[in-house]
C-alpha positions, 0 to 999 in steps of 0.5 A: 344456737343458730339453727335456721338461717335466712340467706337473701340472694340477689340473682343479679349480683353473681359475684356477691351471691357466690361469695355470700353462699360460700360464707353461709355454707361455712357458717351452717356447717360450723353450727349445724344450721339449715339455710333458707334461701330467699329471692325478692323480686323487687318489682312493684307488683302493687301497681294496678296495671300489673295486678291485672296480669297475675300470669306475669307475677307468676312467671316472674316468681317461677323464673326466679325460683328456678334460677335460685334452685340452679344457684343452690344446686351449684353452691350449696350442699342439699343437706343444708337447704331447708327451703327455697322461697321467692317473694315480691316487693321491696327487698328490705321489708320482705327480708325482714318479714320473711325472717320474722314469719319463718322464725329464723335465728340469723340472716346472712346477707351481702354488704353491697352490690358491686357498683356500690363498693365505696359504701360500708353497707348497701341500702338494703343491708343497712335497713335489714340490720336496723329492722330485723328481729334477729341477728344479721351477719353482713358479708363483704366480697372484698 
């Protein structure tokens, strides 16, 4: 049974994010699952220049987490949220790592960004599907 569901949310894709969360809420309610919302700040924080500015990293993470909380408060019932997390790095690898580290049963993610409508899956979704240890449900905002 699906108990823990990871939801990677791209805060820059509002329409896809709204649809994604709507579908994730329906699925969690149907399976009595809990949602873990994740945002990956896809900036190369491994750069030696950025490494010198820990406050910049912290501010990006803090801002992203607050935005994710705001989105969650509007779109997800409180009783369905297990956790809200923010990390930085390459999106697909951080989603796969988080799924493994958090021992989730399922990842539900958006298929693509709006400007990539001609593709079946976006690059991030395709890579997560290929590399995740668990099942991945990809939703499309048709």
